[in-house]
C-alpha positions in Angstrom: 95.9 119.3 203.9 93.9 119.4 201.0 91.7 122.2 200.5 88.2 122.6 201.0 88.2 123.0 197.4 89.9 120.0 195.7 87.1 118.4 197.9 84.8 119.1 195.8 85.4 117.5 192.4 85.5 113.9 194.3 84.4 112.5 191.3 82.1 109.6 192.4 83.7 107.7 189.4 81.5 104.4 191.5 78.8 105.5 190.3 76.9 105.2 187.0 76.3 108.7 185.6 73.6 109.6 184.3 74.0 112.2 182.2 72.3 112.9 178.5 73.8 111.8 175.5 71.4 113.7 173.0 70.5 109.6 172.4 73.3 108.1 170.7 75.5 105.4 172.4 78.4 104.1 170.9 80.1 100.8 170.7 83.5 99.6 171.1 85.7 96.7 170.8 86.9 95.1 173.8 88.8 91.7 173.0 86.1 89.3 172.0 83.7 90.5 172.0 81.8 94.2 171.4 79.3 96.2 174.2 77.8 98.5 174.2 78.2 101.5 176.2 76.8 105.1 176.2 79.0 107.8 175.4 79.3 110.1 178.4 80.5 113.3 177.7 84.4 114.3 179.9 84.8 118.0 180.9 88.5 117.3 181.0 89.0 116.4 177.7 86.2 118.7 176.3 88.5 121.7 177.7 91.7 120.5 176.2 90.4 119.6 173.0 88.7 123.4 173.1 91.1 125.2 174.9 88.7 126.3 177.3 89.5 127.4 181.0 87.1 126.3 183.9 86.0 129.1 186.9 87.8 128.8 190.1 85.6 126.7 192.8 85.9 129.2 194.9 84.4 131.6 193.6 81.5 129.1 193.8 80.9 130.4 198.0 77.5 128.0 198.3 79.4 125.3 197.1 82.5 126.1 199.3 80.0 126.9 202.5 78.0 123.2 201.3 81.6 121.2 201.3 81.9 122.0 205.0 81.2 120.1 207.8 78.8 119.9 210.6 81.9 120.5 212.6 83.3 123.3 213.8 87.0 124.3 214.9 86.8 125.1 218.2 84.5 122.8 219.3 85.3 120.2 222.0 84.8 116.8 222.7 85.9 113.9 224.9 88.2 111.3 223.5 88.9 108.0 224.6 92.3 107.5 225.2 94.5 104.5 223.5 96.5 102.7 226.3 93.9 103.7 228.9 90.1 103.0 227.8 88.5 103.6 230.4 89.7 107.4 230.5 88.8 110.2 228.8 90.7 113.5 228.1 89.4 117.0 226.3 90.7 117.9 222.5 89.9 120.8 220.3 88.9 120.4 216.2 91.9 122.0 214.7 90.4 121.3 211.2 88.2 118.9 209.4 88.2 117.0 206.0 85.0 115.1 205.5 84.6 112.5 208.1 88.3 113.1 209.7 88.9 115.6 212.6 92.1 116.8 213.3 92.3 117.1 217.0 94.7 118.4 219.6 94.5 117.6 223.2 93.8 120.4 225.5 96.6 121.3 227.2 99.2 121.8 224.6 98.1 125.8 223.4 99.0 126.4 219.9 101.6 123.8 219.6 100.3 121.6 217.1 103.6 119.1 216.9 101.0 116.0 218.9 98.1 116.7 216.5 96.4 113.7 215.8 93.9 112.4 213.7 91.2 110.7 214.1 87.8 109.1 212.2 84.9 110.5 213.6 82.3 107.2 212.5 84.9 104.4 214.6 87.1 106.6 216.9 85.4 106.9 220.0 84.6 110.7 221.3 81.7 112.4 223.0 80.4 115.7 223.9 81.9 117.5 226.6 79.9 116.5 229.8 79.4 113.2 228.5 82.1 111.7 231.2 80.4 113.5 233.9 76.9 111.9 232.8 78.5 107.9 232.5 80.7 108.1 235.9 83.8 108.3 234.0 87.1 109.2 234.0 88.7 112.7 232.4 92.7 112.4 232.5 95.6 112.8 230.1 97.5 110.3 228.4 99.0 108.1 231.0 101.4 107.7 228.0 101.8 111.4 227.4 104.2 112.4 229.9 104.7 116.1 227.9 101.0 117.4 228.0 101.0 116.3 231.8 104.1 118.1 232.7 102.9 120.9 231.1 99.9 121.0 232.7 101.0 120.4 236.4 103.4 123.2 236.2 100.8 125.6 235.9 97.2 124.0 237.9 97.4 122.1 240.5 94.8 118.7 239.5 93.6 117.9 236.0 89.8 119.5 237.2 90.7 123.3 238.0 92.6 123.2 234.2 89.2 122.2 232.1 87.8 124.5 234.6 90.0 127.0 232.9 90.0 125.0 229.2 86.0 125.0 228.8 84.6 128.0 230.0 83.1 130.2 227.1 83.8 127.1 225.3 81.3 125.0 221.9 80.5 121.3 222.6 80.5 119.4 219.0 76.9 117.7 219.1 75.9 115.2 220.7 74.1 113.9 217.7 76.7 114.0 215.4 79.0 111.7 217.0 76.2 109.6 217.6 73.2 107.8 215.9 72.0 107.9 212.6 73.7 111.7 211.7 77.5 110.3 212.5 80.0 112.0 210.4 77.8 113.0 208.1 78.5 117.1 206.3 76.1 119.5 207.0 74.7 119.0 203.5 74.4 115.5 204.4 71.8 115.7 207.5 68.9 116.7 204.9 67.6 113.8 203.3 64.5 112.6 201.6 61.3 113.4 203.0 62.7 116.2 205.1 61.0 118.7 206.8 61.2 122.4 206.0 59.2 125.4 205.5 59.8 127.9 202.4 58.4 131.3 201.9 56.2 132.4 199.5 57.6 134.2 196.4 54.7 136.8 197.2 54.6 137.6 200.0 57.3 137.4 202.8 55.0 136.5 205.4 53.5 133.7 204.3 55.2 130.0 205.1 54.4 126.5 204.1 55.8 123.1 204.5 58.0 121.2 201.9 59.0 117.7 201.7 62.3 117.1 200.5 61.7 115.1 197.1 65.1 115.2 196.1 68.8 116.4 198.0 72.1 116.7 194.8 74.9 118.3 196.9 72.4 120.6 198.0 70.3 121.5 195.9 67.0 120.5 197.1 64.4 119.0 195.2 61.2 120.8 197.3 57.3 119.4 196.6 55.0 121.4 199.2 52.7 119.5 201.8 49.8 118.2 200.6 50.6 117.7 197.4 51.6 114.6 195.8 53.6 113.2 192.9 50.7 113.6 190.2 51.9 117.8 191.2 55.7 116.7 190.2 55.5 119.9 187.8 55.0 122.5 191.0 58.3 121.1 192.3 60.9 123.8 193.2 64.7 123.7 192.9 66.3 125.9 195.6 69.6 125.8 197.3 69.3 124.6 201.0 71.3 128.5 201.7 68.3 129.8 200.3 66.9 132.6 202.8 63.5 131.2 202.3 63.5 128.4 204.0 63.6 127.4 207.5 63.5 124.6 209.8 59.7 123.8 210.5 58.4 125.8 213.4 59.4 129.3 212.0 57.0 131.3 211.1 55.3 130.3 214.6 57.7 131.0 216.9 57.9 134.3 214.7 54.1 134.8 215.0 53.8 134.4 210.7 51.1 133.1 208.5 51.1 129.5 207.4 49.2 128.6 204.5 49.6 127.8 201.0 50.9 129.2 198.1 48.2 131.8 196.7 48.7 129.8 193.5 47.9 127.1 194.3 45.2 127.1 197.0 42.2 126.1 194.2 44.4 122.5 193.9 42.7 121.2 197.0 39.6 122.4 199.9 40.8 124.3 203.1 40.2 120.8 204.8 42.7 118.1 202.5 45.5 121.8 203.3 44.7 121.8 206.7 45.2 118.1 207.0 48.7 118.2 205.3 49.7 120.8 207.2 49.6 118.5 210.7 50.6 115.4 208.7 54.3 117.3 207.5 54.5 118.6 211.5 53.9 115.2 212.5 56.8 114.1 210.3 58.7 116.7 210.6 58.7 115.7 214.3 59.6 111.7 214.3 62.4 112.7 212.2 63.4 116.7 213.0 65.9 118.3 210.7 69.5 119.3 212.7 69.6 122.9 213.5 73.2 122.7 212.3 72.1 122.5 208.8 71.3 126.1 209.5 74.2 127.4 210.1 75.0 128.8 207.4 72.1 130.6 206.6 73.2 134.8 206.5 70.6 137.1 208.9 69.4 139.5 205.8 70.9 143.1 206.6 68.4 146.0 207.3 68.2 148.0 203.9 67.4 152.2 203.3 65.0 151.8 200.3 62.0 154.4 200.2 58.8 153.5 198.9 58.6 155.8 194.9 62.7 154.7 194.5 63.7 154.3 191.3 66.5 151.4 190.5 67.3 148.9 187.7 67.3 145.3 188.0 67.3 142.0 185.7 64.0 141.4 184.8 62.6 137.7 185.9 60.4 137.7 183.3 62.5 138.6 180.2 65.4 136.7 179.3 68.6 139.3 179.7 66.4 142.5 180.3 67.6 144.8 182.8 65.1 146.8 183.2 63.7 150.3 185.3 62.0 149.4 188.6 59.8 151.2 191.3 59.7 150.2 194.8 55.9 150.1 195.8 56.1 148.6 198.9 58.3 148.5 202.0 57.2 145.8 204.4 59.3 145.8 207.0 62.7 146.5 207.9 64.2 143.3 205.6 62.0 143.2 202.8 60.6 145.5 199.9 58.5 145.1 196.7 60.0 145.5 193.9 57.5 146.6 190.2 58.8 146.5 187.1 57.7 150.4 185.4 54.9 149.8 182.8 53.2 152.9 181.5 51.2 151.5 179.1 47.0 151.9 179.2 46.7 148.1 179.7 49.5 147.8 182.5 49.6 145.2 184.5 51.3 145.5 187.7 54.4 142.7 188.2 56.0 142.7 191.1 58.6 140.9 193.7 59.5 140.4 196.8 63.4 141.7 197.0 65.7 142.6 200.3 69.0 144.6 200.0 71.1 141.1 199.5 68.8 140.3 196.5 70.9 139.1 193.1 69.9 141.8 189.7 69.1 144.7 192.3 71.1 147.5 190.4 71.7 151.0 191.7 70.6 153.6 188.7 72.8 154.9 185.7 74.5 151.2 186.0 73.7 150.1 182.7 75.1 153.1 181.1 78.2 153.2 183.0 79.0 149.1 181.9 78.2 149.5 178.6 75.2 147.3 178.8 71.4 148.0 177.0 68.2 149.3 179.4 65.3 148.4 178.8 63.4 152.0 178.4 59.6 151.1 180.3 56.3 149.7 178.1 54.6 152.8 176.8 57.4 155.1 177.1 57.9 158.1 174.6 61.1 158.4 172.5 64.1 155.9 171.4 66.5 157.0 174.1 65.9 156.6 177.3 67.6 158.7 180.0 67.3 158.0 184.0 67.3 162.3 184.6 64.5 163.1 182.5 62.5 160.2 183.3 63.2 160.7 187.1 62.3 164.4 186.1 59.0 163.6 184.4 57.3 161.4 187.4 58.9 163.9 190.5 60.5 160.6 191.4 64.6 159.9 193.1 66.8 157.4 193.0 67.9 154.8 194.9 71.3 156.1 196.5 74.7 153.7 195.8 74.6 152.7 199.7 71.5 150.9 199.4 73.2 148.1 196.9 75.9 145.5 197.8 78.8 146.1 196.5 78.1 145.5 192.7 81.3 145.9 190.8 82.2 142.1 192.8 83.0 140.3 190.2 84.6 136.8 192.2 86.8 136.1 189.7 84.8 135.3 186.4 85.8 136.7 183.6 84.4 135.7 180.1 85.2 132.8 178.4 84.9 130.6 181.5 83.1 127.4 181.7 80.8 126.5 184.3 77.7 124.4 184.9 74.4 126.4 185.3 70.6 125.0 185.7 67.9 125.7 182.7 66.3 128.5 184.2 63.1 127.4 182.0 64.0 123.5 183.1 64.4 123.7 187.2 65.9 120.3 187.0 68.0 120.4 184.5 71.7 121.6 184.0 74.0 122.5 181.2 77.1 123.3 180.1 77.7 126.6 180.2 80.4 129.1 179.0 80.5 133.2 179.7 80.3 135.4 177.2 80.0 138.7 178.9 80.7 140.2 182.7 80.2 142.9 183.8 79.9 143.9 187.5 78.2 141.4 189.1 76.4 139.7 186.2 77.2 137.8 184.3 76.0 136.6 180.6 75.6 132.5 179.9 75.5 130.4 177.1 74.2 127.0 178.3 74.9 124.3 175.6 72.6 121.6 174.7 70.1 123.8 174.8 68.7 125.7 171.8 68.7 129.1 170.8 67.4 131.9 171.6 66.6 129.9 175.3 70.3 129.8 175.7 71.5 133.0 176.6 71.1 134.0 180.6 71.9 136.4 182.9 72.9 135.6 186.5 74.7 137.6 189.5 77.6 136.0 190.9 76.4 135.1 194.0 73.7 133.2 192.1 73.2 130.1 193.8 72.2 128.8 190.3 75.4 128.4 189.1 78.2 125.5 190.0 82.2 124.8 189.3 82.6 122.7 186.7 82.6 118.9 188.0 79.6 119.2 190.0 77.6 117.2 188.3 79.8 114.2 188.0 80.6 114.6 191.7 76.9 114.1 193.1 75.6 111.3 190.4 73.9 113.9 188.4 72.9 114.6 184.6 74.9 116.8 183.2 73.4 117.9 180.0 76.3 117.9 177.7 76.8 120.5 174.2 74.4 119.4 171.6 77.8 118.0 169.5 80.5 116.8 172.6 83.8 117.2 171.0 85.1 114.1 173.1 83.3 111.2 174.9 85.0 108.6 177.4 84.8 105.3 176.7 84.9 103.4 180.2 86.4 100.6 180.9 89.3 100.3 178.7 92.4 101.1 179.9 94.8 102.1 176.6 98.3 104.1 177.4 97.9 106.3 173.9 98.3 109.4 172.5 95.7 112.0 172.2 94.5 112.2 168.6 95.6 108.7 167.7 92.9 106.8 169.8 92.6 103.1 168.7 89.7 102.0 166.6 90.1 98.6 167.5 91.0 95.6 170.2 92.5 97.6 173.0 95.2 96.3 175.2 93.4 95.7 178.2 90.1 95.4 179.9 89.5 96.3 183.2 88.1 92.6 184.7 84.6 93.2 185.5 84.9 92.0 189.0 88.4 93.5 189.8 87.1 96.4 190.1 83.6 97.1 190.1 81.7 100.7 190.5 79.4 100.2 193.3 76.2 102.8 193.3 76.7 104.9 196.3 74.7 107.6 198.4 77.3 110.7 198.9 75.9 110.8 202.1 76.2 107.7 203.3 80.3 107.1 203.0 82.0 106.8 206.0 86.0 106.7 207.7 86.6 103.3 205.6 87.1 105.7 202.3 88.8 108.9 203.8 92.1 108.4 204.4 94.4 111.0 205.9 98.7 112.9 204.9 100.4 110.5 202.6 103.5 112.1 202.7 106.3 112.2 200.3 109.1 111.6 201.6 112.0 113.7 199.7 115.2 111.9 201.2 114.4 108.3 200.2 116.0 106.6 197.1 113.3 107.7 194.3 114.8 105.2 191.7 115.5 104.9 188.2 111.9 106.4 186.8 111.7 109.5 188.8 113.8 112.5 188.9 114.5 113.3 192.2 115.0 116.9 191.6 111.0 117.4 190.6 110.6 115.1 193.6 112.4 117.3 195.6 109.5 119.9 194.9 106.5 118.1 195.8 104.5 119.2 198.6 105.4 117.0 201.6 102.2 115.9 201.8 98.7 115.2 200.0 95.3 115.1 201.8 94.0 114.3 204.3 90.1 114.0 202.1 88.8 110.8 200.0 91.1 108.1 199.4 90.7 107.5 195.3 91.0 111.8 195.0 94.3 112.0 197.5 96.0 108.6 195.6 94.5 110.3 192.1 96.5 113.8 193.3 99.8 112.3 194.0 100.1 109.6 191.1 99.6 112.5 188.6 102.3 114.4 190.6 105.0 111.6 190.2 104.1 110.9 186.6 105.2 114.5 186.1 108.0 114.1 188.2 109.3 111.4 185.6 112.0 110.8 182.9 110.1 110.2 180.5 106.5 110.1 182.3 104.5 107.8 179.6 107.0 105.1 181.2 105.9 105.7 184.5 102.1 105.5 183.6 102.7 102.5 181.7 104.1 100.7 184.8 101.1 102.2 186.9 98.3 100.4 184.7 100.1 97.1 185.0 100.2 97.5 189.2 96.7 95.2 190.2 96.3 93.2 193.6 92.9 91.5 193.2 92.0 91.5 196.7 91.9 95.1 196.2 88.7 97.0 196.4 89.4 99.6 193.4 88.0 102.4 191.2 89.2 103.3 187.8 90.5 106.4 187.4 91.9 108.2 183.8 95.7 110.1 184.8 97.6 111.0 182.0 100.8 111.9 181.4 102.8 114.6 178.5 106.0 114.3 177.4 107.4 116.0 174.1 104.1 117.8 173.2 101.9 114.0 173.0 99.1 113.7 175.7 99.3 109.8 177.4 96.0 109.2 178.8 95.8 105.5 181.1 93.4 104.3 183.2 94.8 102.9 186.7 93.1 101.0 189.1 93.4 103.7 192.6 92.2 101.9 196.0 89.2 103.2 198.1 89.3 101.7 201.2 92.1 103.5 203.8 93.6 100.4 205.4 94.3 99.3 201.9 96.6 102.3 201.0 99.8 101.7 202.7 99.8 98.4 200.6 99.0 100.3 197.7 101.9 102.8 198.1 104.1 100.0 199.0 103.0 98.5 195.6 103.3 100.9 193.6 106.8 101.9 195.0 108.1 98.6 194.4 106.7 98.6 190.6 108.6 101.7 190.0 111.8 100.7 191.7 112.3 103.4 194.6 111.9 103.0 198.2 108.8 101.7 199.2 109.0 104.7 201.7 109.3 107.0 199.5 105.3 107.7 199.8 103.7 106.4 202.2 101.3 107.3 204.9 104.6 107.1 207.4 106.7 110.3 207.4 110.1 109.5 207.4 112.3 112.2 209.4 114.9 111.1 209.7 116.6 108.1 208.3 114.5 105.7 206.7 114.1 102.1 207.7 115.0 100.7 204.5 118.6 102.5 204.6 117.8 103.5 201.0 120.1 107.0 201.5 122.6 104.4 200.5 122.1 103.3 197.0 122.3 105.4 193.8 120.7 104.6 190.7 123.3 102.6 189.8 123.8 100.7 192.7 120.1 100.2 193.5 119.9 98.9 189.7 122.3 96.5 189.8 121.0 94.8 193.1 117.4 94.8 192.5 117.0 95.6 188.8 118.2 92.5 187.2 115.1 90.8 189.5 113.4 92.8 187.3 111.0 90.8 184.6 109.6 93.0 181.5 106.7 92.6 180.0 107.5 91.3 176.9 105.8 94.0 173.4 103.4 92.4 171.8 103.3 92.4 167.9 106.1 90.3 165.8 108.8 93.8 166.5 110.5 91.6 169.4 112.6 89.5 167.8 113.9 93.0 165.9 114.0 94.9 168.4 115.2 92.6 171.6 117.5 90.8 169.5 120.3 91.7 170.8 119.7 90.3 174.4 118.1 87.1 173.0 121.3 85.4 172.1 122.9 85.9 175.6 120.0 84.8 177.7 120.8 81.3 176.6 124.3 82.0 177.7 125.1 80.9 180.5 126.4 82.8 182.3 125.9 86.3 180.3 123.6 88.5 181.7 121.7 91.3 179.9 124.6 94.4 178.7 125.4 96.9 181.5 125.1 99.7 178.3 121.8 100.4 177.1 122.3 102.3 173.6 119.9 104.2 172.2 118.4 101.8 169.2 117.7 103.4 165.9 113.8 104.3 165.7 113.1 101.6 163.0 113.6 99.5 165.5 110.5 100.7 168.0 108.5 98.4 169.5 105.2 99.7 169.7 103.2 97.5 172.4 99.5 98.2 171.8 98.3 95.9 168.6 96.1 98.8 167.8 99.0 100.5 166.6 99.2 103.4 169.1 102.2 105.3 169.1 102.8 104.5 173.5 106.0 104.0 172.9 107.6 105.6 169.7 109.9 107.0 171.2 110.9 104.0 172.5 115.5 105.2 171.4 114.3 108.1 173.4 113.8 106.0 176.5 116.1 103.5 176.6 119.1 106.6 176.3 117.0 108.0 178.9 117.3 105.0 181.1 121.0 104.3 180.4 121.0 107.1 182.4 119.0 106.7 185.0 119.7 102.9 185.7 123.3 102.7 184.8 124.6 99.5 185.4 120.9 97.8 185.1 121.5 93.7 184.7 125.2 94.2 185.8 126.7 90.6 186.2 128.0 89.5 189.4 129.9 86.7 187.9 133.2 87.2 186.6 133.2 86.5 183.2 136.0 86.0 180.7 137.4 88.5 179.3 136.7 87.6 175.6 133.5 88.0 175.7 131.4 87.3 173.0 130.3 90.8 171.7 126.2 89.4 171.1 126.3 89.5 174.7 126.5 93.2 175.2 124.1 96.2 174.1 127.1 98.8 173.2 126.6 99.3 170.2 129.4 101.7 167.8 127.3 105.0 168.8 128.0 105.8 171.3 131.8 104.7 170.7 132.0 106.7 167.7 130.1 109.9 169.4 132.6 110.1 171.8 135.3 110.2 169.9 133.4 112.2 168.1 134.0 115.1 171.0 137.5 113.9 171.7 138.9 115.2 168.6 137.5 118.6 170.0 140.5 118.5 172.3 143.0 115.9 171.4 143.1 116.8 167.3 146.6 115.8 166.0 146.8 113.7 168.8 148.3 110.6 167.2 148.4 108.6 170.3 144.9 109.6 171.3 143.5 108.6 168.4 145.2 105.1 168.3 143.4 104.6 171.6 140.3 105.8 170.5 140.6 102.9 167.9 141.6 101.3 170.3 138.6 101.6 173.2 135.8 100.8 170.3 136.9 97.6 170.0 138.0 97.2 173.6 134.1 98.7 174.7 131.9 95.5 173.4 133.4 94.5 177.0 130.7 94.8 180.2 132.1 97.6 182.0 131.4 95.0 184.7 134.8 93.1 184.0 137.0 97.1 183.6 135.6 97.4 187.6 136.3 93.7 188.3 139.7 93.6 186.8 141.1 97.1 187.7 143.8 96.7 189.6 144.1 100.6 190.7 142.0 100.2 194.4 142.8 103.3 196.3 142.6 103.2 199.7 139.5 103.4 202.1 139.4 107.4 202.5 141.4 109.1 199.8 139.7 111.5 198.0 140.0 112.0 193.9 142.2 113.9 192.6 142.4 114.8 189.3 146.1 116.2 187.2 146.7 117.3 184.1 148.9 115.7 181.8 149.8 118.1 178.6 146.5 118.8 177.7 144.9 115.7 178.1 142.9 114.6 181.7 144.8 111.9 183.9 142.7 110.1 187.2 144.4 108.8 189.7 141.0 106.8 190.6 138.9 105.0 187.8 135.5 106.7 187.3 133.4 103.9 187.3 134.4 103.5 191.6 133.4 107.1 191.5 130.6 108.2 194.3 128.1 110.4 193.5 129.7 112.7 195.7 133.1 112.3 193.7 131.2 113.4 190.4 129.9 116.2 192.1 133.6 117.5 193.2 134.4 116.3 189.6 132.3 118.9 188.2 132.7 121.6 190.6 136.7 122.0 189.4 135.5 122.3 185.5 134.0 125.0 184.2 130.2 123.7 184.7 130.0 123.9 188.2 127.2 125.4 188.3 125.5 122.6 187.3 127.2 120.2 190.2 123.8 120.4 192.5 121.6 118.5 189.8 124.2 115.7 189.7 123.6 115.8 194.0 119.9 115.8 193.3 120.2 112.7 190.5 122.4 110.8 192.2 124.3 111.0 189.7 127.9 108.3 190.3 130.6 107.8 187.9 128.6 104.8 186.2 125.7 106.7 185.0 128.7 109.4 184.5 129.9 107.5 182.1 126.6 106.8 180.3 125.6 110.3 179.8 125.8 111.3 175.9 124.6 114.8 174.6 120.7 113.6 174.1 120.5 112.2 177.2 122.0 115.7 178.9 119.8 118.1 177.2 116.8 115.7 178.1 117.4 114.6 181.7 118.9 117.7 182.6 117.1 120.5 180.7 120.0 121.9 179.5 119.8 124.0 176.2 122.5 123.0 173.5 125.2 125.2 174.3 125.6 124.7 178.3 125.2 121.0 177.6 127.8 120.9 175.2 130.1 122.0 177.3 129.1 119.3 179.9 129.3 116.4 177.5 132.7 118.2 176.5 133.6 117.8 180.6 132.8 114.4 180.3 134.0 113.6 177.2 137.3 113.9 179.2 136.7 111.3 181.6 135.8 108.6 179.2 138.9 109.4 177.2 141.1 109.1 180.5 139.1 106.2 181.5 139.7 104.0 178.4 143.2 105.5 178.4 143.6 104.6 181.9 141.3 101.7 182.8 139.8 100.1 179.9 142.4 97.2 180.3 
């Protein structure tokens, strides 16, 4: 299952971001005309350019909690049986992912083999007790023989079992299974106009109603009841988990006072405030806030502070200062008041209400132990401040260390990590921020995009004013970028090209607006259509010519569940990284489109030989389109349609793809594939050898695909992008991957024109060079090598068809040595993958045999291997690669000598 921390970067790229651009705009040329687009800050590119690292998402505990579902593991509910709609059975929630629930029918115990996913928005789910109230039947599914048998072995009837199973259990809340709140996460239950009660910052026993004006991923903009739009400067921003927030009616239930904040009372008359209170109560009763919103609120522990105790505290009034403070009042066992120490004559007391978990309170000597400067109390004498002298002079005591939370816990934050943080001088603004220093629980931040000296901030690791990278984008909220952004993302352009060489004009293609039109969407209103369950990577299925089977085997068995776009983006990124040449796969995916799909654009990257390629890929957003999308991607990559699919292939693939190797598959299917024509005038030069045979009736593309000279590399981008500047290397690589791509199935004349094939003299020369290493002095072998160069201009399919060597079925491959030369009892063109592995095991390269097995290298592919392809595709160092190529050349020499005629 995909972790919840992954869900928090569900970037709603379908929404138009409201990011600040410092008043600048970029003009982008696109095909016929130019269009102006707002420059948008891009975290991924910014960190890549600067080498920055993001703070781990798991370090932001409040954000992690906000992403959790309102449903909790262990809750029980009643689920309709599929084959019998009028009957229901009890199921337990195992885990959650957005609106998706993983359920297990009661009776399975700890056995998870029958766990199933369902969508809260579409499945028929009810709280426990619903069947009794509506005279519905509770019974296990009729087609589930295993479950019925397991229950009957221990219980006389279903009722007895249910009594035992449901005793002491929790039921899923009814309002989350039906009505407007159905399927919503906890944070999404808080909507605009919701009414809560907010604690007064200067008196813990005073509360006043507030209305929610805006909910940004759980960060609430609140306005006191009685104030209007003209008083918006008095609005307060708090995260919904803040302990100062309580449900409406909480103060009255706990005998606390309901009064407007002291600083605002002068704005209205007493009668106006009273009317505002009554209106807020009426609004709260009409649209009551579900109590599930407060299920994650912590109960504040009791404190041990006493009046007169001294401690250190991050100043709420002065920037970047830690000051000595005193406990001046103890309200109760939960709250106490601390006051800034000020020894000056004209001192005005500045106090704040605290509890034992308040961020920023520190024990005496904390600054000294952490090498941090402590501000002297105003009016104190001397330059240096010493706590021992200060306590002695004032006749007070230091608060014991046991009064404080763990002051050394940094939660995994480290210097130079990046995050997003609230600007304390403008609470509505969230900025790009860098951690400049970490000391215990405290983080020193530099807010990018904010002018000095206001750019520095000091926060606690548990502060709810800091967020992970991507939080603003995920919640469609503007993020203040650095004053001089390193990177700007140009939207609507899908061009695969290396970084730092972005083409200034004429992108290859622009995404049609009608195809993937961004749709503004309320994060809280998304339903199960946009979420999917697991997508499986079926490792046993045929991986095709582009994907490395060894790397595919290292991928996880499944990705998801989660938002469709996030799951598919993660999956496609893994497939790109598992390719022989990631840039090629990226280009293939870029060309994938279907007008009927509801798409969203996502930028994917591929790294290859030190270069980074990017492309904007269209990914489906709807769950019901995922099977078709997965199948189309597999067909595009010429692999088994079930290689990755919502369906798990356990034993034998329905496509029977296990019988295919890269060579055989390409033989049957590869010739139907149409290659896109490169743009520019180099087409004739680069494909000249292919142009002639296409005009001949019975001549097909060559079986050998040799490495071309770099001068004939094809540039697919008119803008001069070096996307395919490594085309030669790619061709050589594809020689191993594709094997006999386009091999003709028709017999051909032995005297086929050399122009009909693409075999150049480069491979025979390389073969001859390597052969000299072990056949020097042999005149006969030298003549064979010369002869083989002439014969090698014919297609290998001709050799294969004309060979009179047809071993009996089941005959084992045998190799013999004849006067230092390898003698083969079977044509290597006919070797299977197992026979190739058998041969490699018989040599001094036996340790590499598993690579041949993993990459499905059969006889034809073996003969196509050269030193560069061996190094590149098998990740071998030069020494082992030369050693392996020596054995391959022995097979080639024996092949030319025995079977070339």
